[in-house]
N, C-alpha and C positions, 0 to 999 in steps of 0.2 A: 620276335613277332614280325617286324618288316621283312625280314629276309624269307620266312615263309609264306607270308600273303604274297610276295614278289614271286616266289617259286610255284603257288598256285596260279595265279595269273599268266606266267609264263607256260605252264603245262596246258592250261585253256588254249592258250593262242596258237601254240605250236600244234597242237591235237586239230583244232579247228581248220588252221590255215593247210596245215597237211593233208587232211582228209579231203577237204574241198578242193584243195590244188591237183591232188592225185586223181579226184574223180571228174576234173574238167579237163584232164590231160587229152590231146587231140584236136581239142579246139584250135583253130588258127586265126590269127591276128587277136582282135578283140571281141572274138565272137564267144559266146556264152552259153554252154548247152545245159546247165543243170536247173534253169528255172528261175521265177522270184524268190522263192524262200530261199535259196541257196545263195542268191546273190545278197538278199536283206542278211543271212547270217555272216557272209564275209565281211560286207562294210560294219556290221556292228562289230566284229573282230578288228577290222584295222582300225576303227577310230574310237571304239570304247575299251577293248580291251587294252590295246596298245597305250592308250592314254593313262588306263589305271595303271600299267608298268610304268610309264615315264614317270607318273607321282610317287609311286612306291620307291622307284631311285632317288627323287628329289628327298623323300623321307629319311632315306638311309645317310644322304648328306646331311640334312639339318639336325638329325638325332648326334651325328658325330661331333657337328659345330656344337650344339648343346653341351655335350659330355666334354669338350674340349675346353669351350669359355666359360662354362657357368658348371664346373663339375659337381660342387654341392648341390644346388638347385636340382643338378641331373640326378644324383644318388636320391635326394629326398622325393622329386616329384615326379620321376619317370618309372611309373610302375608298368607291370603287363596291361592293367586296364586302360592306363593312357595310350601305351602304344596300340592296342585294337580299338581305341575311339579315333586314333589318328588315320589308321589303317580304313576304317569304315567311311570317316569324314573324306578322305581322298578318293574313296569308290564312289561315295556318294555326290561329290563336288565333280567329277570328269562327268557322271552320267547327268547330271542336272545340267550342265553346258554342253554336251554332247546331243542328247535324244532330242530335245526339240528340232533341229534342223535335218537329225537322222530320220524323224518320224514323219515331217514334212516330206522329204525325197522319197521315201518309201508310199507314201499315200499320194503326193499330188505331181511331183517331179522325176520321178524314175526314168532314167532312159532305158528305153527297150531293151531286153537282155540280148536280143538278136545283135544289139550294135555293141554289146559290152557290159561289165559290170562295175559301176562306180557309183559317187555321189556327185551329182551335177553342179559344180562348185558356182556356175553361171549363173544359176537361179537362186541363188542364196548367198550372193558376193559377202554381205556384211557378217551373216553366221559364219561364214568359213574362214573369212580373214581372223575373226575374233576368236575361235577354236583353235586355228593353226597358231596364232600368236600366244594366247593365254594358255592352254591346254599342253601344246607340243614344243614350239620354240624356246620361248622364256625358259621352263624348267631344263630342256636339254642343253642350253647356255648355260644356265646356272651352275649346274654340275661341276663342268670342267672348269667354269671362271673361278669357283670357290675352291677347287681341289688345291691350289698354291697355297692359300691362307691356311686352309687346314694343315697341309704337310709341314708349314713353317710352324705353326703352333703346336704339332706333334713331335718335331724334333726340338723345340724349345723346351717342352715338357720332358723328354727323353734325357736331354740332356742334365737338367735339374735333377731328374731321377738318379741317372748314372752317378752325379756327384754324390747325392745322399746315400746310395748304395755303397759306392766305396767308403763312405765315412761310415755306415753301420756294418760294412764287411770286415774291417778293421776294428770295430768293437766288439763284434761277435767271436773274431780268431782270438782276440785278447782274453774272452769270456769262454773260450772253448765251446761255441754253440754254433758251428757252420750251417749247421741244417736250418736253423731259422732264415739266415742269410740267403740259401738256395731257396726257400719256401718264397720269400719277397721276390727274389729273381723272377722265378717262375709267375709269381701273380703279374708281375710287371711285363713281363712278355707275352700272357694271355689277354691284358690289356690292349696291346698293339695289335692283336689278330682283327680287330672290325678294323682298323685303319687299313690293314693291307688287304682286306675284301673290299675296302671303299675304293683303294689304288686300282683293283683288277676291275671292279665294276665302272669306274671313270673311263680306263682304258677301253672297255668294250663299247661305251657310249660315245667316246670319239670316233672310233672304227667304224662302229655299225650305224650308229642313230644322225651323225652329222651329213654324210652322203645324202640318206632318205630327207633329210630335212631341207638340203638344197633343192633336192628333185622335187618337192612338193611345193617348194614357193615358186621355182622355174614352172611346175606343171599348173598351178592354180593362178598364178596372177602375171606371168612373162610368156611361157611357151603354152601352146594348148597342149593337154595332156593327152590326147590322141596320136600328137606327134612324139611320144616318148614311151610307146610301146615297149620297146626292147629295155630301157631302163626301169620300168615297172618290175618286171620281172626281178631284177638286181633290188629293187628296195624290197621286195617281199622277201626274198633271200636273206637280205641283211637283218630284217626285224626277226626272222626264225632264228638265224643265226644269233643274234643278240640273246634272245630267249634261253636258247640253249647253252650259250657262254655262260651266263648266269649261274645255272645250276652245276657248271663245271668250275668256274671259281668259288662257289659256296663250298664245295667238296675239297678242291685244293688248300682251304684256309683254315677248314678245321683239323 
């Protein structure tokens, strides 16, 4: 469920950013030729849709942590209904935090589109700081930071499983029922696939999201975003690349 919801948000993000970006080709510098409505759609895509994707990545990591550290609780309580509730909660949570400043910017603080299209952080410093840290930076940092712990726990469980598998294989061979041992090994390999997908997702987060995170910190709080026009394009490409890589990683892990 997390992967399907993440795939849906990525498709929305890539479709919107690609359509708007192609339509705005030919603009020079920070100029914006598509009008206020398209600017509003782009800002919503960059802040809300990308924020949803960040938290769905976070849910993937948290669900793996739950499965690894509390396997019995995970098997008993992690149903499809629970997964749907978590996904819906993540979407609502991001929108509750993002929409107030987004709406205020669209209604009162919008920079004239002739000068470009972005949310003016200088007019809502407290909101922008809070959203940047809580919605984007902390989840992005948590994903790679918790990965070594999940890796250690996964290797530990596989080591125990390998030991038990060897014992069971010997017993199965003595009883002349090797098919059951192979079936058990296949189940253990299938159980390892979610961690492979988590590894691929984590690599994508580090490569594609860490540079934009640094750029936004610099652009919003240290250097004027207008002085980072070239890097803004790089940020947009990296976010779109992350969305595409998520879909590729999912296909590779299945």
